[in-house]
N, CA, C and O atoms as a CHARMM CRD file, in Angstrom:
* protein
*
  372
    1    1 MET  N     18.62900   3.18100  24.96900 PROA 1      0.00000
    2    1 MET  CA    17.78600   3.46400  26.21600 PROA 1      0.00000
    3    1 MET  C     16.78300   4.56000  25.67500 PROA 1      0.00000
    4    1 MET  O     17.27700   5.41600  24.94200 PROA 1      0.00000
    5    2 THR  N     15.76900   4.61500  25.88300 PROA 2      0.00000
    6    2 THR  CA    14.94900   5.53600  25.23600 PROA 2      0.00000
    7    2 THR  C     14.99500   7.02600  25.99400 PROA 2      0.00000
    8    2 THR  O     15.81900   7.22600  26.88500 PROA 2      0.00000
    9    3 ALA  N     14.25200   7.83300  25.66500 PROA 3      0.00000
   10    3 ALA  CA    14.26600   9.13900  26.53500 PROA 3      0.00000
   11    3 ALA  C     13.68000   9.36300  27.78100 PROA 3      0.00000
   12    3 ALA  O     13.90300  10.27700  28.57500 PROA 3      0.00000
   13    4 THR  N     12.61100   8.06900  27.89100 PROA 4      0.00000
   14    4 THR  CA    12.04000   7.89600  29.10300 PROA 4      0.00000
   15    4 THR  C     12.78200   7.23600  30.10600 PROA 4      0.00000
   16    4 THR  O     12.39700   7.13800  31.27100 PROA 4      0.00000
   17    5 THR  N     13.72700   6.83100  29.71500 PROA 5      0.00000
   18    5 THR  CA    14.81000   5.71300  30.40800 PROA 5      0.00000
   19    5 THR  C     15.74500   7.10500  30.98300 PROA 5      0.00000
   20    5 THR  O     16.31500   7.03400  32.07200 PROA 5      0.00000
   21    6 LEU  N     15.80700   8.08400  30.31000 PROA 6      0.00000
   22    6 LEU  CA    16.87600   8.82200  30.46000 PROA 6      0.00000
   23    6 LEU  C     16.62500   9.92900  31.23300 PROA 6      0.00000
   24    6 LEU  O     17.49400  10.65100  31.72100 PROA 6      0.00000
   25    7 SER  N     15.30800  10.07900  31.35600 PROA 7      0.00000
   26    7 SER  CA    14.53800  11.16100  32.32700 PROA 7      0.00000
   27    7 SER  C     14.55200  10.19000  33.52400 PROA 7      0.00000
   28    7 SER  O     14.76900  10.91000  34.49900 PROA 7      0.00000
   29    8 GLN  N     14.43700   9.00800  33.90500 PROA 8      0.00000
   30    8 GLN  CA    14.41500   8.05600  34.92000 PROA 8      0.00000
   31    8 GLN  C     15.75600   8.77200  35.64000 PROA 8      0.00000
   32    8 GLN  O     15.91000   9.41600  36.67800 PROA 8      0.00000
   33    9 THR  N     16.54900   8.38100  34.67700 PROA 9      0.00000
   34    9 THR  CA    18.05900   8.83900  35.46800 PROA 9      0.00000
   35    9 THR  C     18.13500  10.49200  35.49100 PROA 9      0.00000
   36    9 THR  O     19.12000  10.72700  36.19000 PROA 9      0.00000
   37   10 MET  N     17.76700  11.30300  35.21400 PROA 10     0.00000
   38   10 MET  CA    17.85000  12.22100  35.52000 PROA 10     0.00000
   39   10 MET  C     16.77000  12.80300  36.63600 PROA 10     0.00000
   40   10 MET  O     15.54900  12.73200  36.48900 PROA 10     0.00000
   41   11 THR  N     17.41500  13.36800  37.73700 PROA 11     0.00000
   42   11 THR  CA    16.66300  14.01200  38.88100 PROA 11     0.00000
   43   11 THR  C     16.54500  15.69700  38.50200 PROA 11     0.00000
   44   11 THR  O     17.30300  16.26800  37.71700 PROA 11     0.00000
   45   12 THR  N     15.29200  16.41500  39.33000 PROA 12     0.00000
   46   12 THR  CA    15.75900  17.66300  39.89600 PROA 12     0.00000
   47   12 THR  C     15.93500  18.19400  41.31300 PROA 12     0.00000
   48   12 THR  O     15.28200  17.85900  42.30100 PROA 12     0.00000
   49   13 ALA  N     16.98200  19.12800  41.24200 PROA 13     0.00000
   50   13 ALA  CA    17.43600  19.80100  42.62900 PROA 13     0.00000
   51   13 ALA  C     16.12800  19.91900  43.66300 PROA 13     0.00000
   52   13 ALA  O     15.06900  19.85400  43.04000 PROA 13     0.00000
   53   14 PRO  N     16.04800  19.99900  44.39700 PROA 14     0.00000
   54   14 PRO  CA    14.88200  20.61300  45.59600 PROA 14     0.00000
   55   14 PRO  C     14.43300  21.82900  45.36600 PROA 14     0.00000
   56   14 PRO  O     15.29600  22.69400  45.21200 PROA 14     0.00000
   57   15 PRO  N     13.15400  22.19100  45.28900 PROA 15     0.00000
   58   15 PRO  CA    12.94800  23.30600  44.73100 PROA 15     0.00000
   59   15 PRO  C     13.57700  24.60900  45.94700 PROA 15     0.00000
   60   15 PRO  O     13.70100  24.47300  47.16400 PROA 15     0.00000
   61   16 GLY  N     13.85600  25.71000  45.18200 PROA 16     0.00000
   62   16 GLY  CA    14.11200  26.61800  46.08400 PROA 16     0.00000
   63   16 GLY  C     15.80600  26.60900  46.38400 PROA 16     0.00000
   64   16 GLY  O     16.39600  27.50800  46.98200 PROA 16     0.00000
   65   17 GLN  N     16.37700  25.49300  45.87700 PROA 17     0.00000
   66   17 GLN  CA    17.70000  25.42200  45.57000 PROA 17     0.00000
   67   17 GLN  C     18.51600  26.22500  44.36200 PROA 17     0.00000
   68   17 GLN  O     18.39000  25.79600  43.21600 PROA 17     0.00000
   69   18 LYS  N     19.34700  27.38100  44.61200 PROA 18     0.00000
   70   18 LYS  CA    19.45500  27.47800  43.51400 PROA 18     0.00000
   71   18 LYS  C     21.15400  27.80300  42.89300 PROA 18     0.00000
   72   18 LYS  O     22.11900  28.16600  43.56500 PROA 18     0.00000
   73   19 PRO  N     21.09800  27.52600  41.38600 PROA 19     0.00000
   74   19 PRO  CA    22.61700  27.43800  41.62200 PROA 19     0.00000
   75   19 PRO  C     23.50900  28.71900  41.95300 PROA 19     0.00000
   76   19 PRO  O     23.00700  29.84100  41.89800 PROA 19     0.00000
   77   20 HSD  N     24.87100  28.51900  42.30400 PROA 20     0.00000
   78   20 HSD  CA    25.61200  29.41900  42.42800 PROA 20     0.00000
   79   20 HSD  C     26.26300  29.76600  41.24600 PROA 20     0.00000
   80   20 HSD  O     26.39100  30.90700  40.80300 PROA 20     0.00000
   81   21 TYR  N     26.66700  28.72600  40.75900 PROA 21     0.00000
   82   21 TYR  CA    27.48000  29.04700  39.06300 PROA 21     0.00000
   83   21 TYR  C     26.91200  28.48000  38.53900 PROA 21     0.00000
   84   21 TYR  O     25.97900  27.84800  39.03400 PROA 21     0.00000
   85   22 PHE  N     27.31900  28.45000  36.92800 PROA 22     0.00000
   86   22 PHE  CA    26.67800  28.00500  36.12100 PROA 22     0.00000
   87   22 PHE  C     27.20900  26.45000  36.17500 PROA 22     0.00000
   88   22 PHE  O     26.29400  25.62600  36.16700 PROA 22     0.00000
   89   23 GLU  N     28.63200  25.88100  36.23100 PROA 23     0.00000
   90   23 GLU  CA    28.87800  24.67900  36.63500 PROA 23     0.00000
   91   23 GLU  C     27.30300  23.68700  37.28600 PROA 23     0.00000
   92   23 GLU  O     27.02100  22.49800  37.14200 PROA 23     0.00000
   93   24 GLU  N     26.72100  24.56200  37.84700 PROA 24     0.00000
   94   24 GLU  CA    25.98700  23.57900  38.93100 PROA 24     0.00000
   95   24 GLU  C     24.42800  23.33600  38.22000 PROA 24     0.00000
   96   24 GLU  O     23.47900  22.82900  38.81800 PROA 24     0.00000
   97   25 ILE  N     24.40500  23.85900  36.69800 PROA 25     0.00000
   98   25 ILE  CA    22.94500  23.45400  36.08600 PROA 25     0.00000
   99   25 ILE  C     22.74300  22.20200  36.12800 PROA 25     0.00000
  100   25 ILE  O     21.73600  21.64800  36.56800 PROA 25     0.00000
  101   26 LEU  N     24.37100  21.34500  35.34400 PROA 26     0.00000
  102   26 LEU  CA    23.85300  20.02200  35.53300 PROA 26     0.00000
  103   26 LEU  C     25.26200  19.42000  36.15800 PROA 26     0.00000
  104   26 LEU  O     26.35300  19.73700  35.68500 PROA 26     0.00000
  105   27 THR  N     25.07000  18.25700  37.59300 PROA 27     0.00000
  106   27 THR  CA    25.86100  18.13400  38.19000 PROA 27     0.00000
  107   27 THR  C     25.61800  16.33900  38.32800 PROA 27     0.00000
  108   27 THR  O     24.46200  15.92000  38.27200 PROA 27     0.00000
  109   28 GLN  N     26.56500  15.53800  38.47400 PROA 28     0.00000
  110   28 GLN  CA    26.95800  14.36300  38.58100 PROA 28     0.00000
  111   28 GLN  C     26.39500  13.65900  39.61800 PROA 28     0.00000
  112   28 GLN  O     27.08900  14.03800  40.56100 PROA 28     0.00000
  113   29 SER  N     25.59600  12.88600  40.06400 PROA 29     0.00000
  114   29 SER  CA    25.04900  12.34100  41.54800 PROA 29     0.00000
  115   29 SER  C     25.19200  10.73600  41.22200 PROA 29     0.00000
  116   29 SER  O     24.74700  10.30400  40.15800 PROA 29     0.00000
  117   30 GLY  N     25.71600  10.02300  42.00400 PROA 30     0.00000
  118   30 GLY  CA    25.71700   8.59500  41.87900 PROA 30     0.00000
  119   30 GLY  C     26.52700   8.38300  40.87800 PROA 30     0.00000
  120   30 GLY  O     27.14400   9.25100  40.26100 PROA 30     0.00000
  121   31 GLY  N     26.55000   7.10200  40.67400 PROA 31     0.00000
  122   31 GLY  CA    27.41100   6.81800  39.35600 PROA 31     0.00000
  123   31 GLY  C     27.13200   7.23700  38.11700 PROA 31     0.00000
  124   31 GLY  O     27.96200   8.02200  37.65800 PROA 31     0.00000
  125   32 SER  N     26.02700   6.90400  37.28100 PROA 32     0.00000
  126   32 SER  CA    25.35500   7.79200  36.12100 PROA 32     0.00000
  127   32 SER  C     24.12200   8.03000  36.47700 PROA 32     0.00000
  128   32 SER  O     23.14700   7.40200  36.06400 PROA 32     0.00000
  129   33 GLN  N     24.09200   9.33000  37.58800 PROA 33     0.00000
  130   33 GLN  CA    23.06400   9.92800  37.68500 PROA 33     0.00000
  131   33 GLN  C     23.12100  11.60800  37.27200 PROA 33     0.00000
  132   33 GLN  O     24.00300  12.35100  37.70100 PROA 33     0.00000
  133   34 TRP  N     22.21300  11.97600  36.52500 PROA 34     0.00000
  134   34 TRP  CA    22.73400  13.59000  36.81400 PROA 34     0.00000
  135   34 TRP  C     21.71800  14.11600  37.20400 PROA 34     0.00000
  136   34 TRP  O     20.60600  13.60300  37.33000 PROA 34     0.00000
  137   35 THR  N     22.16200  15.54500  37.49100 PROA 35     0.00000
  138   35 THR  CA    20.90100  16.09800  38.36600 PROA 35     0.00000
  139   35 THR  C     21.01900  17.38300  37.70600 PROA 35     0.00000
  140   35 THR  O     22.03500  18.03700  37.46900 PROA 35     0.00000
  141   36 LEU  N     19.43600  17.70400  37.37400 PROA 36     0.00000
  142   36 LEU  CA    19.34700  19.11000  36.95400 PROA 36     0.00000
  143   36 LEU  C     19.27800  19.97100  37.55100 PROA 36     0.00000
  144   36 LEU  O     18.41200  19.67600  38.37400 PROA 36     0.00000
  145   37 SER  N     19.72100  21.27300  37.82200 PROA 37     0.00000
  146   37 SER  CA    19.40400  22.87800  38.99700 PROA 37     0.00000
  147   37 SER  C     18.96200  24.01300  37.79600 PROA 37     0.00000
  148   37 SER  O     19.81600  24.85700  37.52400 PROA 37     0.00000
  149   38 VAL  N     18.14700  24.04400  37.34300 PROA 38     0.00000
  150   38 VAL  CA    18.05200  25.41000  36.11200 PROA 38     0.00000
  151   38 VAL  C     17.43100  26.39600  37.33800 PROA 38     0.00000
  152   38 VAL  O     16.87900  26.19100  38.42000 PROA 38     0.00000
  153   39 PRO  N     17.88400  27.72100  36.46200 PROA 39     0.00000
  154   39 PRO  CA    17.86500  28.98400  37.37100 PROA 39     0.00000
  155   39 PRO  C     15.76500  28.91800  37.56800 PROA 39     0.00000
  156   39 PRO  O     15.04300  28.53700  36.64600 PROA 39     0.00000
  157   40 ALA  N     15.40200  29.23200  38.50300 PROA 40     0.00000
  158   40 ALA  CA    13.96000  29.85600  38.73500 PROA 40     0.00000
  159   40 ALA  C     13.21300  30.03100  37.51300 PROA 40     0.00000
  160   40 ALA  O     12.15700  29.45400  37.25600 PROA 40     0.00000
  161   41 GLN  N     13.86700  30.92700  36.71000 PROA 41     0.00000
  162   41 GLN  CA    13.46800  31.85300  35.58800 PROA 41     0.00000
  163   41 GLN  C     12.95100  31.05300  34.65200 PROA 41     0.00000
  164   41 GLN  O     12.10100  31.35500  33.81400 PROA 41     0.00000
  165   42 LEU  N     13.67800  29.64900  34.87000 PROA 42     0.00000
  166   42 LEU  CA    13.64400  28.65500  33.47700 PROA 42     0.00000
  167   42 LEU  C     13.04900  27.75500  33.64200 PROA 42     0.00000
  168   42 LEU  O     12.65700  27.18300  32.62500 PROA 42     0.00000
  169   43 LYS  N     12.71400  27.22700  34.85700 PROA 43     0.00000
  170   43 LYS  CA    11.85600  26.38200  35.41200 PROA 43     0.00000
  171   43 LYS  C     10.70100  25.50200  34.55700 PROA 43     0.00000
  172   43 LYS  O     10.49500  24.29000  34.48700 PROA 43     0.00000
  173   44 SER  N     10.14600  26.47800  34.04000 PROA 44     0.00000
  174   44 SER  CA     8.90200  26.48400  33.44300 PROA 44     0.00000
  175   44 SER  C      9.11200  25.73200  32.07800 PROA 44     0.00000
  176   44 SER  O      8.28000  25.06300  31.46500 PROA 44     0.00000
  177   45 HSD  N     10.42800  26.00000  31.74200 PROA 45     0.00000
  178   45 HSD  CA    10.96500  25.47300  30.36500 PROA 45     0.00000
  179   45 HSD  C     11.75900  24.37700  30.47800 PROA 45     0.00000
  180   45 HSD  O     11.92100  23.74900  29.43200 PROA 45     0.00000
  181   46 GLN  N     12.54900  23.78400  31.90000 PROA 46     0.00000
  182   46 GLN  CA    12.75200  22.78300  31.85200 PROA 46     0.00000
  183   46 GLN  C     12.86300  21.55800  30.94300 PROA 46     0.00000
  184   46 GLN  O     13.86500  21.14100  30.36300 PROA 46     0.00000
  185   47 HSD  N     11.78900  21.13900  30.94400 PROA 47     0.00000
  186   47 HSD  CA    11.30000  20.22600  29.63200 PROA 47     0.00000
  187   47 HSD  C     11.99100  19.92700  28.81600 PROA 47     0.00000
  188   47 HSD  O     12.46300  18.82200  28.55000 PROA 47     0.00000
  189   48 GLU  N     12.16500  21.28900  28.14600 PROA 48     0.00000
  190   48 GLU  CA    12.84500  21.68000  26.87800 PROA 48     0.00000
  191   48 GLU  C     14.28300  20.96800  27.28200 PROA 48     0.00000
  192   48 GLU  O     14.46300  19.82300  26.86800 PROA 48     0.00000
  193   49 LEU  N     15.14300  21.49900  27.94400 PROA 49     0.00000
  194   49 LEU  CA    16.36800  20.60100  28.30800 PROA 49     0.00000
  195   49 LEU  C     16.73400  19.57300  28.40400 PROA 49     0.00000
  196   49 LEU  O     17.72700  19.12800  27.82900 PROA 49     0.00000
  197   50 GLU  N     15.65900  18.68100  29.51500 PROA 50     0.00000
  198   50 GLU  CA    15.35100  17.25300  29.74600 PROA 50     0.00000
  199   50 GLU  C     15.01200  16.65100  28.01100 PROA 50     0.00000
  200   50 GLU  O     15.44800  15.57000  27.61600 PROA 50     0.00000
  201   51 SER  N     14.39800  17.33300  27.37800 PROA 51     0.00000
  202   51 SER  CA    14.52500  16.11700  25.93200 PROA 51     0.00000
  203   51 SER  C     15.54700  16.50900  25.32900 PROA 51     0.00000
  204   51 SER  O     16.09900  15.63100  24.66600 PROA 51     0.00000
  205   52 LEU  N     16.05400  17.60400  25.31000 PROA 52     0.00000
  206   52 LEU  CA    17.37200  17.89200  24.67100 PROA 52     0.00000
  207   52 LEU  C     18.94500  16.99900  24.99600 PROA 52     0.00000
  208   52 LEU  O     19.82700  16.51500  24.28700 PROA 52     0.00000
  209   53 LEU  N     18.72200  17.10100  26.27200 PROA 53     0.00000
  210   53 LEU  CA    19.97700  15.86300  26.87600 PROA 53     0.00000
  211   53 LEU  C     19.59200  14.74800  26.54900 PROA 53     0.00000
  212   53 LEU  O     20.42300  13.99100  26.04800 PROA 53     0.00000
  213   54 SER  N     17.84900  14.17900  26.77300 PROA 54     0.00000
  214   54 SER  CA    17.75500  12.82400  26.55200 PROA 54     0.00000
  215   54 SER  C     18.16000  12.52700  24.91000 PROA 54     0.00000
  216   54 SER  O     18.93800  11.57400  24.86900 PROA 54     0.00000
  217   55 LYS  N     17.92900  12.93900  23.87700 PROA 55     0.00000
  218   55 LYS  CA    17.97400  12.98900  22.51700 PROA 55     0.00000
  219   55 LYS  C     19.86000  13.05800  22.61300 PROA 55     0.00000
  220   55 LYS  O     20.40000  12.12800  22.01400 PROA 55     0.00000
  221   56 VAL  N     20.56600  13.80200  23.12300 PROA 56     0.00000
  222   56 VAL  CA    21.63700  14.13100  22.85900 PROA 56     0.00000
  223   56 VAL  C     22.56000  12.69500  23.23100 PROA 56     0.00000
  224   56 VAL  O     23.36300  12.13200  22.48800 PROA 56     0.00000
  225   57 PHE  N     22.15200  12.30400  24.65700 PROA 57     0.00000
  226   57 PHE  CA    22.81600  11.52700  25.64600 PROA 57     0.00000
  227   57 PHE  C     22.12800  10.06600  25.66800 PROA 57     0.00000
  228   57 PHE  O     22.12100   9.14700  26.48700 PROA 57     0.00000
  229   58 ARG  N     21.74600  10.20100  24.82400 PROA 58     0.00000
  230   58 ARG  CA    20.75900   8.43800  24.99300 PROA 58     0.00000
  231   58 ARG  C     21.50200   7.46700  25.33700 PROA 58     0.00000
  232   58 ARG  O     22.30500   6.91500  24.58500 PROA 58     0.00000
  233   59 GLY  N     21.25500   7.12000  26.73700 PROA 59     0.00000
  234   59 GLY  CA    21.79300   6.16900  27.05300 PROA 59     0.00000
  235   59 GLY  C     23.43300   5.98500  27.60000 PROA 59     0.00000
  236   59 GLY  O     24.13100   5.01700  27.90000 PROA 59     0.00000
  237   60 ARG  N     23.65400   7.65500  27.54600 PROA 60     0.00000
  238   60 ARG  CA    25.08900   7.76200  27.62100 PROA 60     0.00000
  239   60 ARG  C     25.49700   8.93300  28.91300 PROA 60     0.00000
  240   60 ARG  O     26.30400   9.84800  28.75400 PROA 60     0.00000
  241   61 CYS  N     24.79600   8.67700  30.09300 PROA 61     0.00000
  242   61 CYS  CA    24.80900   9.77500  31.35700 PROA 61     0.00000
  243   61 CYS  C     26.31200   9.17900  32.09900 PROA 61     0.00000
  244   61 CYS  O     26.27200   8.65800  33.21300 PROA 61     0.00000
  245   62 SER  N     27.33300   9.29800  31.49500 PROA 62     0.00000
  246   62 SER  CA    28.81500   8.88100  32.43500 PROA 62     0.00000
  247   62 SER  C     29.42900   9.94500  32.40500 PROA 62     0.00000
  248   62 SER  O     29.44700  10.76000  31.48200 PROA 62     0.00000
  249   63 PRO  N     30.13200  10.01200  33.72200 PROA 63     0.00000
  250   63 PRO  CA    31.66900  11.17600  33.83600 PROA 63     0.00000
  251   63 PRO  C     32.06600  11.52600  33.16900 PROA 63     0.00000
  252   63 PRO  O     32.52900  12.65700  33.32000 PROA 63     0.00000
  253   64 GLU  N     32.25200  10.66500  31.54100 PROA 64     0.00000
  254   64 GLU  CA    32.99500  11.19200  30.59100 PROA 64     0.00000
  255   64 GLU  C     32.24600  12.42200  29.85100 PROA 64     0.00000
  256   64 GLU  O     32.78300  13.52300  29.73200 PROA 64     0.00000
  257   65 ASN  N     31.18200  12.17600  29.45300 PROA 65     0.00000
  258   65 ASN  CA    30.15400  12.67700  29.08300 PROA 65     0.00000
  259   65 ASN  C     29.53200  14.32100  29.67200 PROA 65     0.00000
  260   65 ASN  O     29.02700  15.30700  29.13500 PROA 65     0.00000
  261   66 LEU  N     30.01900  13.80100  31.45000 PROA 66     0.00000
  262   66 LEU  CA    29.19700  14.91300  31.94200 PROA 66     0.00000
  263   66 LEU  C     29.75800  16.42800  31.29300 PROA 66     0.00000
  264   66 LEU  O     29.00300  17.35400  31.59000 PROA 66     0.00000
  265   67 PRO  N     30.96000  16.82700  30.45800 PROA 67     0.00000
  266   67 PRO  CA    31.73600  18.35400  30.58200 PROA 67     0.00000
  267   67 PRO  C     30.75600  18.63900  29.41600 PROA 67     0.00000
  268   67 PRO  O     30.19300  19.73000  29.31900 PROA 67     0.00000
  269   68 LEU  N     30.54100  17.49500  28.41500 PROA 68     0.00000
  270   68 LEU  CA    30.13900  18.02300  27.53000 PROA 68     0.00000
  271   68 LEU  C     28.24700  18.55100  27.45000 PROA 68     0.00000
  272   68 LEU  O     27.78100  19.47500  26.78400 PROA 68     0.00000
  273   69 ALA  N     27.50500  17.59400  28.36700 PROA 69     0.00000
  274   69 ALA  CA    26.50800  17.72000  28.74800 PROA 69     0.00000
  275   69 ALA  C     25.95700  19.18500  29.38500 PROA 69     0.00000
  276   69 ALA  O     24.92200  19.79900  29.12500 PROA 69     0.00000
  277   70 GLN  N     27.16600  19.53800  30.41900 PROA 70     0.00000
  278   70 GLN  CA    27.14000  21.15800  31.22400 PROA 70     0.00000
  279   70 GLN  C     27.49000  21.93500  30.14900 PROA 70     0.00000
  280   70 GLN  O     26.97600  23.03900  30.32900 PROA 70     0.00000
  281   71 GLN  N     28.08300  21.91200  29.16300 PROA 71     0.00000
  282   71 GLN  CA    28.14800  22.93700  28.05500 PROA 71     0.00000
  283   71 GLN  C     27.31400  23.31000  27.58000 PROA 71     0.00000
  284   71 GLN  O     27.09400  24.49100  27.31200 PROA 71     0.00000
  285   72 LEU  N     26.53300  22.23000  27.32400 PROA 72     0.00000
  286   72 LEU  CA    25.03400  22.02500  26.07900 PROA 72     0.00000
  287   72 LEU  C     23.99200  22.44100  27.11100 PROA 72     0.00000
  288   72 LEU  O     23.05600  23.05600  26.60000 PROA 72     0.00000
  289   73 SER  N     23.91100  22.27400  28.37900 PROA 73     0.00000
  290   73 SER  CA    22.83900  22.74400  29.36200 PROA 73     0.00000
  291   73 SER  C     23.15700  24.22000  29.64200 PROA 73     0.00000
  292   73 SER  O     22.18900  24.96200  29.80800 PROA 73     0.00000
  293   74 LEU  N     24.66400  24.85200  29.73000 PROA 74     0.00000
  294   74 LEU  CA    24.99500  26.23200  29.93800 PROA 74     0.00000
  295   74 LEU  C     24.51900  26.87200  28.76400 PROA 74     0.00000
  296   74 LEU  O     24.11600  28.03500  28.76500 PROA 74     0.00000
  297   75 ASN  N     24.56300  26.01600  27.59300 PROA 75     0.00000
  298   75 ASN  CA    24.37400  27.32200  26.24200 PROA 75     0.00000
  299   75 ASN  C     22.65900  27.30900  26.45400 PROA 75     0.00000
  300   75 ASN  O     22.08200  28.39400  26.53600 PROA 75     0.00000
  301   76 TRP  N     21.93700  26.11700  26.53000 PROA 76     0.00000
  302   76 TRP  CA    20.29000  26.27000  26.67400 PROA 76     0.00000
  303   76 TRP  C     19.74500  27.52300  27.25700 PROA 76     0.00000
  304   76 TRP  O     18.80500  28.26900  26.98200 PROA 76     0.00000
  305   77 CYS  N     20.96600  27.47200  28.44300 PROA 77     0.00000
  306   77 CYS  CA    19.80000  28.31300  29.58900 PROA 77     0.00000
  307   77 CYS  C     20.14500  29.85400  28.96900 PROA 77     0.00000
  308   77 CYS  O     19.31000  30.75800  28.94900 PROA 77     0.00000
  309   78 MET  N     21.66100  29.99100  28.42100 PROA 78     0.00000
  310   78 MET  CA    21.62000  31.08200  27.82800 PROA 78     0.00000
  311   78 MET  C     21.04200  31.69200  26.54000 PROA 78     0.00000
  312   78 MET  O     20.83200  32.86000  26.21300 PROA 78     0.00000
  313   79 SER  N     20.86000  30.55000  25.93400 PROA 79     0.00000
  314   79 SER  CA    19.90700  30.25900  24.77800 PROA 79     0.00000
  315   79 SER  C     18.46300  31.31200  25.19300 PROA 79     0.00000
  316   79 SER  O     18.00600  32.38500  24.80000 PROA 79     0.00000
  317   80 LYS  N     18.08900  30.20100  26.27900 PROA 80     0.00000
  318   80 LYS  CA    16.79300  30.66400  26.54200 PROA 80     0.00000
  319   80 LYS  C     16.59000  31.76500  27.24900 PROA 80     0.00000
  320   80 LYS  O     15.71900  32.51200  26.80200 PROA 80     0.00000
  321   81 CYS  N     17.22800  32.14700  28.38900 PROA 81     0.00000
  322   81 CYS  CA    17.22800  33.78900  29.07700 PROA 81     0.00000
  323   81 CYS  C     17.07200  34.60200  27.65200 PROA 81     0.00000
  324   81 CYS  O     16.05600  35.27500  27.47500 PROA 81     0.00000
  325   82 ARG  N     17.94700  34.54100  26.78300 PROA 82     0.00000
  326   82 ARG  CA    17.32900  35.62000  25.60200 PROA 82     0.00000
  327   82 ARG  C     16.41600  35.44000  24.89700 PROA 82     0.00000
  328   82 ARG  O     16.36900  36.27400  23.99300 PROA 82     0.00000
  329   83 GLN  N     15.40600  34.50100  24.87900 PROA 83     0.00000
  330   83 GLN  CA    14.47400  34.33400  24.26800 PROA 83     0.00000
  331   83 GLN  C     13.37800  34.87400  24.97100 PROA 83     0.00000
  332   83 GLN  O     12.50100  35.55700  24.44200 PROA 83     0.00000
  333   84 VAL  N     13.43800  34.51500  26.37000 PROA 84     0.00000
  334   84 VAL  CA    12.30800  34.88300  27.24100 PROA 84     0.00000
  335   84 VAL  C     12.73500  36.25200  27.80400 PROA 84     0.00000
  336   84 VAL  O     11.91300  36.76800  28.56100 PROA 84     0.00000
  337   85 GLY  N     14.06200  37.04700  27.53300 PROA 85     0.00000
  338   85 GLY  CA    14.17800  38.46900  28.06000 PROA 85     0.00000
  339   85 GLY  C     14.38900  38.72700  29.12100 PROA 85     0.00000
  340   85 GLY  O     13.80900  39.69200  29.61900 PROA 85     0.00000
  341   86 VAL  N     15.25900  37.99600  29.83600 PROA 86     0.00000
  342   86 VAL  CA    15.98400  37.97900  31.15400 PROA 86     0.00000
  343   86 VAL  C     17.03700  37.70700  31.44000 PROA 86     0.00000
  344   86 VAL  O     17.28200  36.54700  31.10900 PROA 86     0.00000
  345   87 SER  N     18.07600  38.33500  32.04700 PROA 87     0.00000
  346   87 SER  CA    19.58700  38.68000  32.12600 PROA 87     0.00000
  347   87 SER  C     19.95700  36.93700  32.42700 PROA 87     0.00000
  348   87 SER  O     19.14300  36.19100  32.97000 PROA 87     0.00000
  349   88 PHE  N     20.83200  36.65200  32.12900 PROA 88     0.00000
  350   88 PHE  CA    21.37200  35.40800  32.02200 PROA 88     0.00000
  351   88 PHE  C     22.25200  35.67600  33.82500 PROA 88     0.00000
  352   88 PHE  O     22.04000  34.82600  34.69000 PROA 88     0.00000
  353   89 ASP  N     23.09000  36.79400  34.11400 PROA 89     0.00000
  354   89 ASP  CA    23.89400  36.90800  35.49500 PROA 89     0.00000
  355   89 ASP  C     22.38900  37.21700  36.11700 PROA 89     0.00000
  356   89 ASP  O     22.45700  36.70200  37.23300 PROA 89     0.00000
  357   90 ASP  N     21.72300  37.50600  36.04600 PROA 90     0.00000
  358   90 ASP  CA    20.49200  37.72800  37.03600 PROA 90     0.00000
  359   90 ASP  C     20.33100  35.90900  37.16800 PROA 90     0.00000
  360   90 ASP  O     21.04100  35.45700  38.06700 PROA 90     0.00000
  361   91 CYS  N     19.74300  35.15800  36.62000 PROA 91     0.00000
  362   91 CYS  CA    19.68300  33.91900  36.69400 PROA 91     0.00000
  363   91 CYS  C     20.09800  33.14700  37.48300 PROA 91     0.00000
  364   91 CYS  O     19.37100  32.31800  38.02900 PROA 91     0.00000
  365   92 ILE  N     21.41200  33.26500  37.71400 PROA 92     0.00000
  366   92 ILE  CA    22.46100  32.25900  38.06100 PROA 92     0.00000
  367   92 ILE  C     23.12200  32.76100  39.22800 PROA 92     0.00000
  368   92 ILE  O     24.11200  32.19100  39.68700 PROA 92     0.00000
  369   93 ARG  N     22.46100  34.15800  39.90900 PROA 93     0.00000
  370   93 ARG  CA    22.26300  34.62200  41.26100 PROA 93     0.00000
  371   93 ARG  C     21.89200  34.03600  41.98000 PROA 93     0.00000
  372   93 ARG  O     21.74200  34.47800  43.11900 PROA 93     0.00000
């Protein structure tokens, strides 16, 4: 599966919907579809996370890989918050 195909199976949460808990950054919706909901402060960088997930989980958007993908997404968000000078705690509220 190519990165393009993975992007097609990955959807974005509706605008204005903010995650309340870090587990909601990446959730499983439907059979093998993952939904990203990055904090509003990081939306402009979301394509970077999508690309990273595409490279790592090429064609493997399964429930078994979800915890690892969630941890990767959380780590990316924390790192990106530091990079752009935003408090991670403020991001997830």
